C-alpha positions in Angstrom: 10.2 10.5 19.5 9.3 6.9 21.1 5.7 5.4 20.5 3.5 4.3 23.5 0.5 2.1 23.7 -2.7 3.6 25.0 -5.4 2.0 27.3 -7.2 0.9 24.3 -4.8 -2.0 23.9 -6.7 -5.4 23.8 -3.6 -7.2 24.7 -3.7 -9.3 21.4 0.0 -10.0 21.7 0.8 -9.1 18.1 3.1 -6.1 18.8 5.7 -7.5 21.2 7.0 -10.2 18.8 7.6 -7.7 15.8 9.6 -5.1 17.9 13.2 -5.4 16.7 14.5 -3.6 19.7 12.7 -5.6 22.3 11.0 -2.5 23.6 7.5 -3.9 24.1 6.5 -5.9 27.1 3.6 -7.0 29.0 2.5 -4.6 31.5 -0.1 -4.8 34.3 -3.1 -3.5 32.4 -1.8 -3.6 28.7 1.2 -3.9 26.7 4.0 -1.1 27.5 6.7 0.4 25.2 10.2 1.1 26.8 10.8 4.6 25.5 14.7 4.0 26.0 14.6 1.1 23.6 12.0 2.4 21.2 13.5 3.8 18.0 10.3 3.8 15.9 12.1 0.9 14.2 14.5 3.4 12.5 17.5 1.5 11.4 15.5 -1.6 11.1 12.4 -0.8 9.0 10.8 2.1 7.2 8.0 2.3 9.5 7.2 1.2 13.1 6.2 -2.4 12.9 4.0 -2.4 16.0 1.9 0.4 14.8 1.4 -1.1 11.4 0.4 -4.4 12.9 -2.0 -3.2 15.7 -5.6 -4.1 15.0 -7.0 -1.3 17.1 -4.6 1.6 16.3 -3.4 2.4 19.9 0.1 3.1 19.3 0.8 6.6 18.9 3.9 8.7 19.3 4.7 9.6 22.8 4.4 13.4 23.4 6.4 12.7 26.6 9.5 11.4 24.7 10.1 13.8 21.7 13.1 12.7 19.6 14.4 13.8 16.3 15.2 11.3 13.6 18.8 11.7 14.5 18.4 11.1 18.1 16.4 7.9 17.1 19.2 6.9 14.9 21.8 7.5 17.6 19.7 5.4 20.0 19.5 2.4 17.3 23.3 2.7 16.9 23.9 2.3 20.7 21.3 -0.4 21.0 23.0 -2.4 18.2 26.6 -1.8 19.5 27.3 0.3 16.3 28.0 3.6 18.3 
């Protein structure tokens, strides 16, 4: 499942540069995660980098975009041109 950034985001700018899939961008009110690009860092890291670095813990899993580990890996392969 993709991750999401809640409205508790303080726009600290630490999440965007650590995303290996370039899924995070600055939104109108706070940063946003593109669910089509978010793989929870599967294929890159053992854990989601944005969530691990977030100082206010506002990056949970997005219940609106439920995906299996295999679906996330397939998305990673597609995004990196390996599949």
